[in-house]
mmCIF file as Biopython writes it, N, C-alpha, C and O atoms, coordinates in Angstrom:
data_model
#
loop_
_atom_site.group_PDB
_atom_site.id
_atom_site.type_symbol
_atom_site.label_atom_id
_atom_site.label_alt_id
_atom_site.label_comp_id
_atom_site.label_asym_id
_atom_site.label_entity_id
_atom_site.label_seq_id
_atom_site.pdbx_PDB_ins_code
_atom_site.Cartn_x
_atom_site.Cartn_y
_atom_site.Cartn_z
_atom_site.occupancy
_atom_site.B_iso_or_equiv
_atom_site.auth_seq_id
_atom_site.auth_asym_id
_atom_site.pdbx_PDB_model_num
ATOM 1   N N  . MET A ? 1  ? -23.350 119.364 153.540 1.0 0.0 1  A 1 
ATOM 2   C CA . MET A ? 1  ? -22.955 120.448 152.649 1.0 0.0 1  A 1 
ATOM 3   C C  . MET A ? 1  ? -21.726 119.990 151.882 1.0 0.0 1  A 1 
ATOM 4   O O  . MET A ? 1  ? -20.813 119.393 152.454 1.0 0.0 1  A 1 
ATOM 5   N N  . SER A ? 2  ? -21.707 120.270 150.603 1.0 0.0 2  A 1 
ATOM 6   C CA . SER A ? 2  ? -20.561 119.877 149.791 1.0 0.0 2  A 1 
ATOM 7   C C  . SER A ? 2  ? -19.340 120.708 150.160 1.0 0.0 2  A 1 
ATOM 8   O O  . SER A ? 2  ? -19.461 121.804 150.706 1.0 0.0 2  A 1 
ATOM 9   N N  . GLY A ? 3  ? -18.170 120.172 149.855 1.0 0.0 3  A 1 
ATOM 10  C CA . GLY A ? 3  ? -16.935 120.894 150.143 1.0 0.0 3  A 1 
ATOM 11  C C  . GLY A ? 3  ? -16.853 122.216 149.410 1.0 0.0 3  A 1 
ATOM 12  O O  . GLY A ? 3  ? -16.363 123.206 149.953 1.0 0.0 3  A 1 
ATOM 13  N N  . PHE A ? 4  ? -17.335 122.233 148.172 1.0 0.0 4  A 1 
ATOM 14  C CA . PHE A ? 4  ? -17.300 123.469 147.393 1.0 0.0 4  A 1 
ATOM 15  C C  . PHE A ? 4  ? -18.203 124.531 148.003 1.0 0.0 4  A 1 
ATOM 16  O O  . PHE A ? 4  ? -17.812 125.692 148.121 1.0 0.0 4  A 1 
ATOM 17  N N  . LYS A ? 5  ? -19.414 124.130 148.392 1.0 0.0 5  A 1 
ATOM 18  C CA . LYS A ? 5  ? -20.350 125.072 149.001 1.0 0.0 5  A 1 
ATOM 19  C C  . LYS A ? 5  ? -19.796 125.569 150.334 1.0 0.0 5  A 1 
ATOM 20  O O  . LYS A ? 5  ? -19.926 126.749 150.662 1.0 0.0 5  A 1 
ATOM 21  N N  . ALA A ? 6  ? -19.185 124.677 151.094 1.0 0.0 6  A 1 
ATOM 22  C CA . ALA A ? 6  ? -18.581 125.076 152.365 1.0 0.0 6  A 1 
ATOM 23  C C  . ALA A ? 6  ? -17.488 126.112 152.140 1.0 0.0 6  A 1 
ATOM 24  O O  . ALA A ? 6  ? -17.386 127.077 152.897 1.0 0.0 6  A 1 
ATOM 25  N N  . GLN A ? 7  ? -16.680 125.924 151.121 1.0 0.0 7  A 1 
ATOM 26  C CA . GLN A ? 7  ? -15.617 126.880 150.823 1.0 0.0 7  A 1 
ATOM 27  C C  . GLN A ? 7  ? -16.202 128.227 150.433 1.0 0.0 7  A 1 
ATOM 28  O O  . GLN A ? 7  ? -15.653 129.264 150.805 1.0 0.0 7  A 1 
ATOM 29  N N  . LEU A ? 8  ? -17.303 128.235 149.692 1.0 0.0 8  A 1 
ATOM 30  C CA . LEU A ? 8  ? -17.953 129.498 149.342 1.0 0.0 8  A 1 
ATOM 31  C C  . LEU A ? 8  ? -18.433 130.233 150.584 1.0 0.0 8  A 1 
ATOM 32  O O  . LEU A ? 8  ? -18.299 131.452 150.683 1.0 0.0 8  A 1 
ATOM 33  N N  . VAL A ? 9  ? -18.993 129.488 151.531 1.0 0.0 9  A 1 
ATOM 34  C CA . VAL A ? 9  ? -19.462 130.102 152.774 1.0 0.0 9  A 1 
ATOM 35  C C  . VAL A ? 9  ? -18.296 130.707 153.533 1.0 0.0 9  A 1 
ATOM 36  O O  . VAL A ? 9  ? -18.370 131.849 153.986 1.0 0.0 9  A 1 
ATOM 37  N N  . ILE A ? 10 ? -17.222 129.948 153.675 1.0 0.0 10 A 1 
ATOM 38  C CA . ILE A ? 10 ? -16.047 130.443 154.388 1.0 0.0 10 A 1 
ATOM 39  C C  . ILE A ? 10 ? -15.485 131.671 153.688 1.0 0.0 10 A 1 
ATOM 40  O O  . ILE A ? 10 ? -15.132 132.648 154.348 1.0 0.0 10 A 1 
ATOM 41  N N  . THR A ? 11 ? -15.395 131.637 152.371 1.0 0.0 11 A 1 
ATOM 42  C CA . THR A ? 11 ? -14.890 132.778 151.606 1.0 0.0 11 A 1 
ATOM 43  C C  . THR A ? 11 ? -15.767 133.998 151.805 1.0 0.0 11 A 1 
ATOM 44  O O  . THR A ? 11 ? -15.259 135.099 152.016 1.0 0.0 11 A 1 
ATOM 45  N N  . ALA A ? 12 ? -17.069 133.817 151.741 1.0 0.0 12 A 1 
ATOM 46  C CA . ALA A ? 12 ? -17.988 134.947 151.877 1.0 0.0 12 A 1 
ATOM 47  C C  . ALA A ? 12 ? -17.883 135.589 153.246 1.0 0.0 12 A 1 
ATOM 48  O O  . ALA A ? 12 ? -17.930 136.814 153.356 1.0 0.0 12 A 1 
ATOM 49  N N  . VAL A ? 13 ? -17.742 134.795 154.284 1.0 0.0 13 A 1 
ATOM 50  C CA . VAL A ? 13 ? -17.684 135.333 155.641 1.0 0.0 13 A 1 
ATOM 51  C C  . VAL A ? 13 ? -16.311 135.927 155.940 1.0 0.0 13 A 1 
ATOM 52  O O  . VAL A ? 13 ? -16.219 137.035 156.469 1.0 0.0 13 A 1 
ATOM 53  N N  . VAL A ? 14 ? -15.253 135.207 155.610 1.0 0.0 14 A 1 
ATOM 54  C CA . VAL A ? 14 ? -13.903 135.624 156.001 1.0 0.0 14 A 1 
ATOM 55  C C  . VAL A ? 14 ? -13.322 136.673 155.068 1.0 0.0 14 A 1 
ATOM 56  O O  . VAL A ? 14 ? -12.907 137.739 155.523 1.0 0.0 14 A 1 
ATOM 57  N N  . ILE A ? 15 ? -13.286 136.398 153.795 1.0 0.0 15 A 1 
ATOM 58  C CA . ILE A ? 15 ? -12.593 137.268 152.854 1.0 0.0 15 A 1 
ATOM 59  C C  . ILE A ? 15 ? -13.442 138.470 152.470 1.0 0.0 15 A 1 
ATOM 60  O O  . ILE A ? 15 ? -12.951 139.599 152.458 1.0 0.0 15 A 1 
ATOM 61  N N  . GLU A ? 16 ? -14.702 138.238 152.159 1.0 0.0 16 A 1 
ATOM 62  C CA . GLU A ? 16 ? -15.553 139.334 151.718 1.0 0.0 16 A 1 
ATOM 63  C C  . GLU A ? 16 ? -16.116 140.138 152.880 1.0 0.0 16 A 1 
ATOM 64  O O  . GLU A ? 16 ? -16.610 141.248 152.680 1.0 0.0 16 A 1 
ATOM 65  N N  . GLY A ? 17 ? -16.051 139.596 154.086 1.0 0.0 17 A 1 
ATOM 66  C CA . GLY A ? 17 ? -16.555 140.301 155.249 1.0 0.0 17 A 1 
ATOM 67  C C  . GLY A ? 17 ? -18.067 140.477 155.241 1.0 0.0 17 A 1 
ATOM 68  O O  . GLY A ? 17 ? -18.585 141.425 155.830 1.0 0.0 17 A 1 
ATOM 69  N N  . ARG A ? 18 ? -18.770 139.579 154.585 1.0 0.0 18 A 1 
ATOM 70  C CA . ARG A ? 18 ? -20.230 139.692 154.511 1.0 0.0 18 A 1 
ATOM 71  C C  . ARG A ? 18 ? -20.861 139.316 155.839 1.0 0.0 18 A 1 
ATOM 72  O O  . ARG A ? 18 ? -20.292 138.557 156.624 1.0 0.0 18 A 1 
ATOM 73  N N  . ARG A ? 19 ? -22.040 139.858 156.077 1.0 0.0 19 A 1 
ATOM 74  C CA . ARG A ? 19 ? -22.764 139.521 157.293 1.0 0.0 19 A 1 
ATOM 75  C C  . ARG A ? 19 ? -23.203 138.066 157.230 1.0 0.0 19 A 1 
ATOM 76  O O  . ARG A ? 19 ? -23.675 137.581 156.201 1.0 0.0 19 A 1 
ATOM 77  N N  . LYS A ? 20 ? -23.035 137.388 158.349 1.0 0.0 20 A 1 
ATOM 78  C CA . LYS A ? 20 ? -23.294 135.952 158.385 1.0 0.0 20 A 1 
ATOM 79  C C  . LYS A ? 20 ? -24.729 135.610 158.033 1.0 0.0 20 A 1 
ATOM 80  O O  . LYS A ? 20 ? -24.966 134.609 157.356 1.0 0.0 20 A 1 
ATOM 81  N N  . ARG A ? 21 ? -25.691 136.405 158.468 1.0 0.0 21 A 1 
ATOM 82  C CA . ARG A ? 21 ? -27.087 136.063 158.157 1.0 0.0 21 A 1 
ATOM 83  C C  . ARG A ? 21 ? -27.358 136.171 156.661 1.0 0.0 21 A 1 
ATOM 84  O O  . ARG A ? 21 ? -28.165 135.413 156.123 1.0 0.0 21 A 1 
ATOM 85  N N  . ASP A ? 22 ? -26.687 137.110 155.980 1.0 0.0 22 A 1 
ATOM 86  C CA . ASP A ? 22 ? -26.845 137.226 154.528 1.0 0.0 22 A 1 
ATOM 87  C C  . ASP A ? 22 ? -26.254 136.013 153.819 1.0 0.0 22 A 1 
ATOM 88  O O  . ASP A ? 22 ? -26.828 135.505 152.855 1.0 0.0 22 A 1 
ATOM 89  N N  . VAL A ? 23 ? -25.115 135.559 154.300 1.0 0.0 23 A 1 
ATOM 90  C CA . VAL A ? 23 ? -24.482 134.376 153.717 1.0 0.0 23 A 1 
ATOM 91  C C  . VAL A ? 23 ? -25.380 133.156 153.913 1.0 0.0 23 A 1 
ATOM 92  O O  . VAL A ? 23 ? -25.565 132.364 152.989 1.0 0.0 23 A 1 
ATOM 93  N N  . ALA A ? 24 ? -25.930 133.006 155.101 1.0 0.0 24 A 1 
ATOM 94  C CA . ALA A ? 24 ? -26.811 131.869 155.380 1.0 0.0 24 A 1 
ATOM 95  C C  . ALA A ? 24 ? -28.018 131.881 154.446 1.0 0.0 24 A 1 
ATOM 96  O O  . ALA A ? 24 ? -28.422 130.837 153.934 1.0 0.0 24 A 1 
ATOM 97  N N  . ARG A ? 25 ? -28.582 133.045 154.230 1.0 0.0 25 A 1 
ATOM 98  C CA . ARG A ? 25 ? -29.740 133.156 153.336 1.0 0.0 25 A 1 
ATOM 99  C C  . ARG A ? 25 ? -29.338 132.834 151.900 1.0 0.0 25 A 1 
ATOM 100 O O  . ARG A ? 25 ? -30.022 132.068 151.222 1.0 0.0 25 A 1 
ATOM 101 N N  . ASP A ? 26 ? -28.244 133.409 151.440 1.0 0.0 26 A 1 
ATOM 102 C CA . ASP A ? 26 ? -27.810 133.213 150.055 1.0 0.0 26 A 1 
ATOM 103 C C  . ASP A ? 26 ? -27.512 131.753 149.732 1.0 0.0 26 A 1 
ATOM 104 O O  . ASP A ? 26 ? -27.812 131.280 148.636 1.0 0.0 26 A 1 
ATOM 105 N N  . TYR A ? 27 ? -26.925 131.045 150.681 1.0 0.0 27 A 1 
ATOM 106 C CA . TYR A ? 27 ? -26.544 129.659 150.439 1.0 0.0 27 A 1 
ATOM 107 C C  . TYR A ? 27 ? -27.558 128.662 150.988 1.0 0.0 27 A 1 
ATOM 108 O O  . TYR A ? 27 ? -27.304 127.457 150.993 1.0 0.0 27 A 1 
ATOM 109 N N  . GLN A ? 28 ? -28.699 129.155 151.447 1.0 0.0 28 A 1 
ATOM 110 C CA . GLN A ? 28 ? -29.797 128.320 151.933 1.0 0.0 28 A 1 
ATOM 111 C C  . GLN A ? 28 ? -29.312 127.283 152.943 1.0 0.0 28 A 1 
ATOM 112 O O  . GLN A ? 28 ? -29.519 126.082 152.770 1.0 0.0 28 A 1 
ATOM 113 N N  . LEU A ? 29 ? -28.670 127.764 153.988 1.0 0.0 29 A 1 
ATOM 114 C CA . LEU A ? 29 ? -28.146 126.885 155.023 1.0 0.0 29 A 1 
ATOM 115 C C  . LEU A ? 29 ? -29.144 126.731 156.154 1.0 0.0 29 A 1 
ATOM 116 O O  . LEU A ? 29 ? -29.860 127.670 156.500 1.0 0.0 29 A 1 
ATOM 117 N N  . SER A ? 30 ? -29.184 125.548 156.719 1.0 0.0 30 A 1 
ATOM 118 C CA . SER A ? 30 ? -29.973 125.348 157.930 1.0 0.0 30 A 1 
ATOM 119 C C  . SER A ? 30 ? -29.229 126.025 159.081 1.0 0.0 30 A 1 
ATOM 120 O O  . SER A ? 30 ? -28.031 126.284 158.967 1.0 0.0 30 A 1 
ATOM 121 N N  . PRO A ? 31 ? -29.914 126.315 160.184 1.0 0.0 31 A 1 
ATOM 122 C CA . PRO A ? 31 ? -29.229 126.931 161.328 1.0 0.0 31 A 1 
ATOM 123 C C  . PRO A ? 31 ? -28.027 126.119 161.808 1.0 0.0 31 A 1 
ATOM 124 O O  . PRO A ? 31 ? -26.995 126.689 162.164 1.0 0.0 31 A 1 
ATOM 125 N N  . THR A ? 32 ? -28.156 124.793 161.818 1.0 0.0 32 A 1 
ATOM 126 C CA . THR A ? 32 ? -27.045 123.949 162.266 1.0 0.0 32 A 1 
ATOM 127 C C  . THR A ? 32 ? -25.871 124.020 161.301 1.0 0.0 32 A 1 
ATOM 128 O O  . THR A ? 32 ? -24.726 124.186 161.722 1.0 0.0 32 A 1 
ATOM 129 N N  . GLU A ? 33 ? -26.153 123.894 160.012 1.0 0.0 33 A 1 
ATOM 130 C CA . GLU A ? 33 ? -25.080 123.993 159.016 1.0 0.0 33 A 1 
ATOM 131 C C  . GLU A ? 33 ? -24.385 125.344 159.118 1.0 0.0 33 A 1 
ATOM 132 O O  . GLU A ? 33 ? -23.157 125.423 159.089 1.0 0.0 33 A 1 
ATOM 133 N N  . PHE A ? 34 ? -25.168 126.392 159.238 1.0 0.0 34 A 1 
ATOM 134 C CA . PHE A ? 34 ? -24.585 127.727 159.293 1.0 0.0 34 A 1 
ATOM 135 C C  . PHE A ? 34 ? -23.696 127.890 160.513 1.0 0.0 34 A 1 
ATOM 136 O O  . PHE A ? 34 ? -22.589 128.418 160.406 1.0 0.0 34 A 1 
ATOM 137 N N  . ASP A ? 35 ? -24.167 127.442 161.675 1.0 0.0 35 A 1 
ATOM 138 C CA . ASP A ? 35 ? -23.354 127.544 162.888 1.0 0.0 35 A 1 
ATOM 139 C C  . ASP A ? 35 ? -22.041 126.789 162.732 1.0 0.0 35 A 1 
ATOM 140 O O  . ASP A ? 35 ? -20.984 127.287 163.120 1.0 0.0 35 A 1 
ATOM 141 N N  . ASN A ? 36 ? -22.109 125.591 162.166 1.0 0.0 36 A 1 
ATOM 142 C CA . ASN A ? 36 ? -20.894 124.794 161.976 1.0 0.0 36 A 1 
ATOM 143 C C  . ASN A ? 36 ? -19.896 125.503 161.067 1.0 0.0 36 A 1 
ATOM 144 O O  . ASN A ? 36 ? -18.714 125.601 161.396 1.0 0.0 36 A 1 
ATOM 145 N N  . TRP A ? 37 ? -20.372 125.999 159.916 1.0 0.0 37 A 1 
ATOM 146 C CA . TRP A ? 37 ? -19.463 126.603 158.953 1.0 0.0 37 A 1 
ATOM 147 C C  . TRP A ? 37 ? -19.032 128.003 159.348 1.0 0.0 37 A 1 
ATOM 148 O O  . TRP A ? 37 ? -17.905 128.399 159.049 1.0 0.0 37 A 1 
ATOM 149 N N  . SER A ? 38 ? -19.890 128.763 160.007 1.0 0.0 38 A 1 
ATOM 150 C CA . SER A ? 38 ? -19.478 130.100 160.423 1.0 0.0 38 A 1 
ATOM 151 C C  . SER A ? 38 ? -18.453 130.011 161.543 1.0 0.0 38 A 1 
ATOM 152 O O  . SER A ? 38 ? -17.566 130.860 161.634 1.0 0.0 38 A 1 
ATOM 153 N N  . SER A ? 39 ? -18.558 128.993 162.397 1.0 0.0 39 A 1 
ATOM 154 C CA . SER A ? 39 ? -17.553 128.794 163.442 1.0 0.0 39 A 1 
ATOM 155 C C  . SER A ? 39 ? -16.200 128.484 162.819 1.0 0.0 39 A 1 
ATOM 156 O O  . SER A ? 39 ? -15.174 128.999 163.264 1.0 0.0 39 A 1 
ATOM 157 N N  . ARG A ? 40 ? -16.198 127.652 161.800 1.0 0.0 40 A 1 
ATOM 158 C CA . ARG A ? 40 ? -14.943 127.346 161.101 1.0 0.0 40 A 1 
ATOM 159 C C  . ARG A ? 40 ? -14.397 128.584 160.402 1.0 0.0 40 A 1 
ATOM 160 O O  . ARG A ? 40 ? -13.188 128.810 160.382 1.0 0.0 40 A 1 
ATOM 161 N N  . ALA A ? 41 ? -15.284 129.376 159.835 1.0 0.0 41 A 1 
ATOM 162 C CA . ALA A ? 41 ? -14.853 130.597 159.162 1.0 0.0 41 A 1 
ATOM 163 C C  . ALA A ? 41 ? -14.253 131.575 160.160 1.0 0.0 41 A 1 
ATOM 164 O O  . ALA A ? 41 ? -13.242 132.215 159.873 1.0 0.0 41 A 1 
ATOM 165 N N  . GLU A ? 42 ? -14.866 131.694 161.320 1.0 0.0 42 A 1 
ATOM 166 C CA . GLU A ? 42 ? -14.346 132.588 162.352 1.0 0.0 42 A 1 
ATOM 167 C C  . GLU A ? 42 ? -12.975 132.115 162.821 1.0 0.0 42 A 1 
ATOM 168 O O  . GLU A ? 42 ? -12.070 132.929 163.009 1.0 0.0 42 A 1 
ATOM 169 N N  . LEU A ? 43 ? -12.814 130.819 163.009 1.0 0.0 43 A 1 
ATOM 170 C CA . LEU A ? 43 ? -11.518 130.274 163.400 1.0 0.0 43 A 1 
ATOM 171 C C  . LEU A ? 43 ? -10.476 130.574 162.334 1.0 0.0 43 A 1 
ATOM 172 O O  . LEU A ? 43 ? -9.356  130.973 162.653 1.0 0.0 43 A 1 
ATOM 173 N N  . ARG A ? 44 ? -10.837 130.385 161.079 1.0 0.0 44 A 1 
ATOM 174 C CA . ARG A ? 44 ? -9.902  130.656 159.989 1.0 0.0 44 A 1 
ATOM 175 C C  . ARG A ? 44 ? -9.510  132.139 159.961 1.0 0.0 44 A 1 
ATOM 176 O O  . ARG A ? 44 ? -8.351  132.467 159.707 1.0 0.0 44 A 1 
ATOM 177 N N  . ARG A ? 45 ? -10.481 133.043 160.222 1.0 0.0 45 A 1 
ATOM 178 C CA . ARG A ? 45 ? -10.198 134.474 160.255 1.0 0.0 45 A 1 
ATOM 179 C C  . ARG A ? 45 ? -9.207  134.794 161.366 1.0 0.0 45 A 1 
ATOM 180 O O  . ARG A ? 45 ? -8.264  135.560 161.168 1.0 0.0 45 A 1 
ATOM 181 N N  . ILE A ? 46 ? -9.427  134.207 162.526 1.0 0.0 46 A 1 
ATOM 182 C CA . ILE A ? 46 ? -8.533  134.445 163.659 1.0 0.0 46 A 1 
ATOM 183 C C  . ILE A ? 46 ? -7.130  133.941 163.344 1.0 0.0 46 A 1 
ATOM 184 O O  . ILE A ? 46 ? -6.144  134.623 163.624 1.0 0.0 46 A 1 
ATOM 185 N N  . LEU A ? 47 ? -7.042  132.748 162.762 1.0 0.0 47 A 1 
ATOM 186 C CA . LEU A ? 47 ? -5.732  132.199 162.415 1.0 0.0 47 A 1 
ATOM 187 C C  . LEU A ? 47 ? -5.039  133.049 161.362 1.0 0.0 47 A 1 
ATOM 188 O O  . LEU A ? 47 ? -3.834  133.284 161.450 1.0 0.0 47 A 1 
ATOM 189 N N  . ARG A ? 48 ? -5.789  133.513 160.366 1.0 0.0 48 A 1 
ATOM 190 C CA . ARG A ? 48 ? -5.212  134.358 159.326 1.0 0.0 48 A 1 
ATOM 191 C C  . ARG A ? 48 ? -4.716  135.674 159.925 1.0 0.0 48 A 1 
ATOM 192 O O  . ARG A ? 48 ? -3.637  136.150 159.574 1.0 0.0 48 A 1 
ATOM 193 N N  . GLN A ? 49 ? -5.498  136.255 160.821 1.0 0.0 49 A 1 
ATOM 194 C CA . GLN A ? 49 ? -5.111  137.510 161.457 1.0 0.0 49 A 1 
ATOM 195 C C  . GLN A ? 49 ? -3.855  137.307 162.301 1.0 0.0 49 A 1 
ATOM 196 O O  . GLN A ? 49 ? -2.959  138.151 162.292 1.0 0.0 49 A 1 
ATOM 197 N N  . SER A ? 50 ? -3.786  136.196 163.027 1.0 0.0 50 A 1 
ATOM 198 C CA . SER A ? 50 ? -2.614  135.901 163.843 1.0 0.0 50 A 1 
ATOM 199 C C  . SER A ? 50 ? -1.372  135.731 162.980 1.0 0.0 50 A 1 
ATOM 200 O O  . SER A ? 50 ? -0.276  136.137 163.368 1.0 0.0 50 A 1 
ATOM 201 N N  . ALA A ? 51 ? -1.547  135.133 161.815 1.0 0.0 51 A 1 
ATOM 202 C CA . ALA A ? 51 ? -0.411  134.915 160.919 1.0 0.0 51 A 1 
ATOM 203 C C  . ALA A ? 51 ? 0.125   136.229 160.369 1.0 0.0 51 A 1 
ATOM 204 O O  . ALA A ? 51 ? 1.325   136.350 160.125 1.0 0.0 51 A 1 
ATOM 205 N N  . THR A ? 52 ? -0.743  137.209 160.172 1.0 0.0 52 A 1 
ATOM 206 C CA . THR A ? 52 ? -0.288  138.481 159.603 1.0 0.0 52 A 1 
ATOM 207 C C  . THR A ? 52 ? 0.185   139.463 160.658 1.0 0.0 52 A 1 
ATOM 208 O O  . THR A ? 52 ? 1.030   140.311 160.369 1.0 0.0 52 A 1 
ATOM 209 N N  . THR A ? 53 ? -0.343  139.371 161.886 1.0 0.0 53 A 1 
ATOM 210 C CA . THR A ? 53 ? 0.049   140.329 162.922 1.0 0.0 53 A 1 
ATOM 211 C C  . THR A ? 53 ? 1.077   139.760 163.876 1.0 0.0 53 A 1 
ATOM 212 O O  . THR A ? 53 ? 1.735   140.508 164.599 1.0 0.0 53 A 1 
ATOM 213 N N  . GLY A ? 54 ? 1.224   138.444 163.886 1.0 0.0 54 A 1 
ATOM 214 C CA . GLY A ? 54 ? 2.170   137.804 164.775 1.0 0.0 54 A 1 
ATOM 215 C C  . GLY A ? 54 ? 1.513   137.404 166.078 1.0 0.0 54 A 1 
ATOM 216 O O  . GLY A ? 54 ? 0.457   137.924 166.437 1.0 0.0 54 A 1 
ATOM 217 N N  . PRO A ? 55 ? 2.141   136.479 166.786 1.0 0.0 55 A 1 
ATOM 218 C CA . PRO A ? 55 ? 1.563   135.999 168.037 1.0 0.0 55 A 1 
ATOM 219 C C  . PRO A ? 55 ? 1.601   137.068 169.119 1.0 0.0 55 A 1 
ATOM 220 O O  . PRO A ? 55 ? 2.509   137.897 169.172 1.0 0.0 55 A 1 
ATOM 221 N N  . GLY A ? 56 ? 0.601   137.028 169.970 1.0 0.0 56 A 1 
ATOM 222 C CA . GLY A ? 56 ? 0.584   137.940 171.108 1.0 0.0 56 A 1 
ATOM 223 C C  . GLY A ? 56 ? 0.137   139.347 170.797 1.0 0.0 56 A 1 
ATOM 224 O O  . GLY A ? 56 ? 0.204   140.214 171.669 1.0 0.0 56 A 1 
ATOM 225 N N  . THR A ? 57 ? -0.314  139.604 169.591 1.0 0.0 57 A 1 
ATOM 226 C CA . THR A ? 57 ? -0.800  140.943 169.260 1.0 0.0 57 A 1 
ATOM 227 C C  . THR A ? 57 ? -2.290  140.885 169.068 1.0 0.0 57 A 1 
ATOM 228 O O  . THR A ? 57 ? -2.832  139.870 168.629 1.0 0.0 57 A 1 
ATOM 229 N N  . ASP A ? 58 ? -2.946  141.957 169.391 1.0 0.0 58 A 1 
ATOM 230 C CA . ASP A ? 58 ? -4.397  142.016 169.240 1.0 0.0 58 A 1 
ATOM 231 C C  . ASP A ? 58 ? -4.730  143.280 168.488 1.0 0.0 58 A 1 
ATOM 232 O O  . ASP A ? 58 ? -4.539  144.385 168.996 1.0 0.0 58 A 1 
ATOM 233 N N  . SER A ? 59 ? -5.234  143.119 167.267 1.0 0.0 59 A 1 
ATOM 234 C CA . SER A ? 59 ? -5.526  144.314 166.472 1.0 0.0 59 A 1 
ATOM 235 C C  . SER A ? 59 ? -6.994  144.529 166.330 1.0 0.0 59 A 1 
ATOM 236 O O  . SER A ? 59 ? -7.418  145.491 165.690 1.0 0.0 59 A 1 
#
């Protein structure tokens, strides 16, 4: 997957809050590609949330 396409997937999942299966369909991802990029997107979401709420908080 190209870097640009990967960024679109991450943006769609993290920022737009779209359902992962819809993103996978829209970007024509294989199950393996989708799992790899959605895992990275989830990690990025967690890190972003931690940065805004601070360490040790769970919102």
